[in-house]
C-alpha positions as a printed NumPy array, in Angstrom:
array([[ 40.595,  97.348, 153.869],
       [ 38.116,  96.983, 156.612],
       [ 39.353,  98.43 , 160.051],
       [ 40.995,  95.773, 162.478],
       [ 39.717,  96.017, 165.794],
       [ 41.254,  93.975, 168.707],
       [ 39.572,  94.322, 172.097],
       [ 41.335,  93.117, 175.464],
       [ 40.186,  93.505, 179.28 ],
       [ 43.139,  93.781, 181.808],
       [ 42.718,  93.419, 185.431],
       [ 44.847,  96.87 , 185.641],
       [ 43.796, 100.188, 186.114],
       [ 43.491, 102.55 , 183.087],
       [ 46.597, 104.55 , 184.242],
       [ 48.477, 101.307, 184.475],
       [ 47.675, 100.204, 180.953],
       [ 48.07 , 103.925, 179.731],
       [ 51.414, 104.064, 181.31 ],
       [ 52.458, 100.8  , 179.284],
       [ 51.065, 102.142, 176.291],
       [ 52.616, 105.484, 176.489],
       [ 56.191, 105.541, 178.322],
       [ 58.765, 104.767, 176.185],
       [ 60.748, 102.472, 178.731],
       [ 57.432, 100.382, 179.124],
       [ 57.057, 100.234, 175.629],
       [ 60.339,  98.908, 174.747],
       [ 59.289,  96.118, 177.445],
       [ 56.362,  94.619, 175.354],
       [ 55.979,  96.327, 172.08 ],
       [ 59.336,  97.416, 169.74 ],
       [ 62.492,  97.453, 171.715],
       [ 63.885,  99.82 , 168.965],
       [ 61.662, 102.743, 169.229],
       [ 63.479, 105.562, 169.435],
       [ 61.752, 108.14 , 171.054],
       [ 57.673, 108.671, 172.22 ],
       [ 55.999, 110.866, 174.34 ],
       [ 52.022, 110.986, 174.314],
       [ 51.976, 114.476, 172.776],
       [ 50.403, 115.633, 169.663],
       [ 53.474, 116.198, 167.187],
       [ 55.595, 113.778, 168.675],
       [ 57.333, 111.74 , 165.877],
       [ 59.006, 108.338, 165.865],
       [ 61.03 , 106.448, 163.597],
       [ 62.44 , 103.248, 164.123],
       [ 63.175, 100.094, 161.741],
       [ 61.838,  96.492, 162.17 ],
       [ 63.165,  93.471, 159.627],
       [ 60.791,  90.976, 158.645],
       [ 62.766,  88.336, 156.36 ],
       [ 64.261,  90.518, 153.803],
       [ 62.358,  93.425, 154.232],
       [ 63.055,  96.435, 156.333],
       [ 59.636,  98.402, 157.577],
       [ 60.923, 101.755, 158.793],
       [ 57.802, 102.629, 160.915],
       [ 57.109, 106.515, 160.754],
       [ 54.955, 107.147, 163.835],
       [ 52.781, 110.772, 164.557],
       [ 50.809, 111.139, 167.494],
       [ 48.259, 113.127, 166.46 ],
       [ 45.473, 112.923, 169.161],
       [ 46.148, 112.542, 173.02 ],
       [ 43.172, 112.371, 175.979],
       [ 45.221, 111.017, 178.82 ],
       [ 44.184, 107.586, 180.633],
       [ 41.448, 107.442, 177.574],
       [ 42.41 , 107.54 , 173.941],
       [ 45.522, 107.927, 171.85 ],
       [ 45.826, 108.229, 167.991],
       [ 48.811, 107.357, 165.987],
       [ 49.484, 108.061, 162.199],
       [ 51.489, 105.246, 160.731],
       [ 53.374, 104.657, 157.785],
       [ 56.56 , 103.319, 156.553],
       [ 59.266, 104.953, 154.985],
       [ 59.61 , 102.338, 152.04 ],
       [ 56.266, 101.801, 151.032],
       [ 53.284, 103.935, 149.936],
       [ 50.336, 104.031, 152.262],
       [ 49.059, 105.444, 155.483],
       [ 46.69 , 104.16 , 158.224],
       [ 45.932, 105.611, 161.965],
       [ 46.086, 103.367, 165.068],
       [ 43.489, 104.404, 167.814],
       [ 43.937, 103.086, 171.238],
       [ 40.779, 103.32 , 173.575],
       [ 40.681, 102.915, 177.007],
       [ 37.532, 102.07 , 179.365],
       [ 37.997, 101.341, 183.188],
       [ 35.501,  99.836, 185.316],
       [ 35.948,  98.222, 188.725],
       [ 40.015,  97.665, 188.659],
       [ 39.604,  96.58 , 185.062],
       [ 40.534,  97.968, 181.725],
       [ 39.406,  97.467, 178.295],
       [ 41.622,  98.507, 175.667],
       [ 40.055,  98.664, 171.912],
       [ 42.647,  98.617, 169.358],
       [ 41.394, 100.079, 165.826],
       [ 43.738, 100.076, 162.715],
       [ 42.367, 102.18 , 159.825],
       [ 43.679, 102.503, 156.567],
       [ 43.678, 105.48 , 154.895],
       [ 45.543, 105.148, 152.172],
       [ 46.077, 101.397, 150.488],
       [ 49.638,  99.711, 151.32 ],
       [ 51.014,  97.511, 148.633],
       [ 48.941,  94.263, 147.953],
       [ 51.879,  92.427, 147.011],
       [ 53.244,  92.466, 150.311],
       [ 52.02 ,  89.671, 152.91 ],
       [ 53.045,  91.809, 155.972],
       [ 50.389,  94.378, 154.572],
       [ 47.521,  91.78 , 154.089],
       [ 44.998,  92.333, 156.465],
       [ 45.165,  88.802, 158.015],
       [ 48.938,  89.63 , 158.878],
       [ 47.979,  93.066, 160.468],
       [ 44.907,  91.306, 162.637],
       [ 47.695,  88.574, 163.849],
       [ 49.886,  91.32 , 164.678],
       [ 47.769,  93.232, 166.735],
       [ 46.478,  90.143, 168.178],
       [ 50.057,  89.297, 169.05 ],
       [ 51.012,  92.808, 170.432],
       [ 47.811,  93.429, 172.43 ],
       [ 46.527,  89.841, 173.815],
       [ 49.363,  88.24 , 174.557],
       [ 52.75 ,  90.742, 174.617],
       [ 50.837,  93.413, 176.734],
       [ 48.508,  91.115, 178.587],
       [ 51.614,  89.21 , 179.661],
       [ 53.483,  92.348, 180.681],
       [ 50.498,  93.889, 182.723],
       [ 50.295,  90.302, 184.659],
       [ 53.723,  89.967, 185.445],
       [ 53.984,  94.16 , 186.446],
       [ 50.974,  94.091, 188.74 ]])
C-alpha cells in the first residue's frame, strides 16, 4: 500500500498542536478516549482496544522517534492481526499557524480481507481524526 498522507494547517502554535498530539489528557479529548498511557518518549508503549462492528482491534503503539514540537514517529500494530506500520506526525510552524503532515506507512501488509485495513478506510480515518476532530479541538481550545 502506498503511504497515506494527510496535511492540515491549524491556527495554532506548534507548541499547542504538539501538546494536543502528545499529552495523554488532550489526546483523550479528540483521539481515542481509552488510551491507557502515552508519553512522547522513545520506547513508550500503549495498548488499548477499539471496537468496530463485530471486530476488536487492540492497538499496540510504541514511540520510536521524538523531536519536540517538530516530529513524532509511532510504530502501530494490532494484537489480533498480522501487519506493521509507522505513523509520522511532522509539524511546521509559520506566522502563528502550524502545518501538520501525517504519514502512515505500511511496513508489513495487514490482512486484505478486513475492510478497516483497506487504504480508503485508513485515509478516511486519518482525515476524520486530523481534519475534523483535531481541527475542531484546537479551534475550541485556543
